C-alpha positions as CSV (number, residue, x, y, z in Angstrom):
1,M,-0.3,0.1,0.0
2,V,1.4,3.2,-1.0
3,A,0.4,6.1,1.0
4,T,-0.8,9.6,-1.5
5,R,0.3,13.1,-0.4
6,N,-3.0,15.3,0.0
7,S,-1.0,18.3,-0.3
8,L,-2.8,21.7,-0.1
9,P,-3.5,23.9,-3.2
10,P,-1.3,27.0,-3.9
11,T,-4.0,29.5,-2.3
12,R,-5.9,28.7,0.5
13,S,-7.8,29.6,3.4
14,S,-6.4,29.8,6.7
15,I,-7.1,30.7,10.9
16,T,-4.4,32.8,12.9
17,H,-4.0,32.2,16.7
18,K,-2.3,34.3,18.9
19,F,-1.3,32.2,22.2
20,T,0.6,32.6,25.5
21,I,1.8,29.9,27.6
22,G,3.7,30.3,30.3
23,G,5.5,33.8,29.4
24,H,5.5,32.4,26.0
25,E,4.0,34.3,23.4
26,G,3.6,32.9,19.5
27,Y,0.5,32.7,16.3
28,L,-0.5,29.4,15.1
29,T,-1.6,29.3,12.0
30,I,-4.0,26.5,10.2
31,G,-4.3,26.2,6.8
32,L,-7.5,24.5,5.5
33,H,-8.9,22.3,2.6
34,A,-11.6,23.4,0.7
35,D,-13.4,21.5,2.9
36,G,-12.4,23.1,6.3
37,R,-10.3,20.4,7.8
38,P,-6.9,21.8,8.9
39,G,-3.9,20.7,5.9
40,E,-0.9,22.3,7.8
41,I,0.1,24.3,10.8
42,F,2.3,26.6,11.8
43,I,4.1,28.1,14.9
44,K,5.8,31.2,14.8
45,M,7.8,32.1,18.1
46,S,8.0,35.2,19.7
47,K,11.7,34.7,20.0
48,D,12.7,33.8,16.2
49,G,16.4,31.4,15.4
50,S,15.7,30.2,19.8
51,T,15.9,26.4,20.0
52,I,11.8,26.6,21.0
53,S,10.9,28.3,17.2
54,G,13.4,25.4,15.9
55,M,11.3,22.8,17.5
56,C,7.9,24.1,16.6
57,Q,9.0,23.9,12.9
58,A,10.2,20.6,13.5
59,F,6.7,19.7,15.2
60,C,4.8,21.2,12.4
61,R,6.2,19.8,9.7
62,A,5.5,16.6,11.4
63,F,1.4,17.3,12.5
64,S,1.4,18.9,8.3
65,L,2.5,15.5,6.8
66,A,1.1,13.4,9.1
67,L,-2.6,15.1,8.3
68,Q,-1.7,15.3,4.4
69,Y,-0.7,11.8,4.1
70,G,-3.9,10.7,5.8
71,L,-3.3,10.5,9.4
72,T,-6.8,12.4,11.3
73,V,-7.1,14.9,13.3
74,E,-8.5,12.5,16.4
75,D,-5.6,10.2,15.6
76,S,-3.0,12.9,14.9
77,V,-4.0,14.6,18.1
78,A,-4.1,11.7,20.0
79,R,0.0,11.4,19.4
80,F,0.9,14.8,20.8
81,K,-1.7,15.1,23.8
82,G,-0.5,16.0,27.1
83,M,3.2,16.0,26.0
84,R,4.8,17.5,29.3
85,F,7.6,20.1,28.8
86,E,8.5,24.0,29.2
87,P,7.6,26.4,28.3
88,M,4.1,25.4,30.2
89,G,1.6,26.8,32.6
90,A,-0.9,29.6,32.2
91,T,-2.4,30.1,28.9
92,A,-5.1,33.2,28.0
93,N,-7.7,31.3,26.3
94,P,-10.3,30.0,28.5
95,D,-11.0,26.7,26.8
96,I,-7.1,25.7,27.3
97,P,-6.6,27.1,30.7
98,E,-3.4,25.1,31.2
99,A,-0.8,23.7,29.0
100,M,1.6,21.2,29.5
101,S,3.8,22.2,26.7
102,I,3.6,24.5,23.3
103,V,2.4,20.9,21.3
104,D,0.1,20.1,24.0
105,Y,-1.0,23.7,23.6
106,V,-1.5,22.8,19.8
107,A,-3.4,19.2,19.8
108,R,-5.7,20.7,21.9
109,F,-6.6,23.7,20.3
110,I,-7.4,21.6,17.2
111,E,-9.3,18.9,19.0
112,L,-11.3,21.1,20.3
113,H,-12.2,23.3,16.7
114,F,-11.5,20.5,14.5
115,S,-12.2,17.0,15.9
116,G,-15.1,14.8,14.6
117,G,-14.0,15.0,10.7
118,H,-15.7,18.9,10.7
119,G,-13.9,21.5,9.5
120,L,-13.8,24.7,11.7
121,R,-16.2,24.6,14.5
122,R,-16.7,28.3,16.2
């Protein structure tokens, strides 16, 4: 069995969400397929070029490729939700008041807004 990559078109809709976790500010951008399903993610951290920024880029590539090769949102979230490492702590999001890491926050945000095979909710 050969997996087929379902890349997004060059021009696509997206949403951008500002977040803060334990005093670290960032922006999550989610590129959307025409039906509203997420097809890629990007994280821009306030400290560009830092180790944390680089690790976020690596995580985004892995998450995006998983989605593009057919892993469901639910399965993707299950693999990243609950990961615990710095930065962690309080967030400005009332739906996710505490995050165990940036990866945990992103997985939970995507779960809240895209689970159930549907496009953006809310």
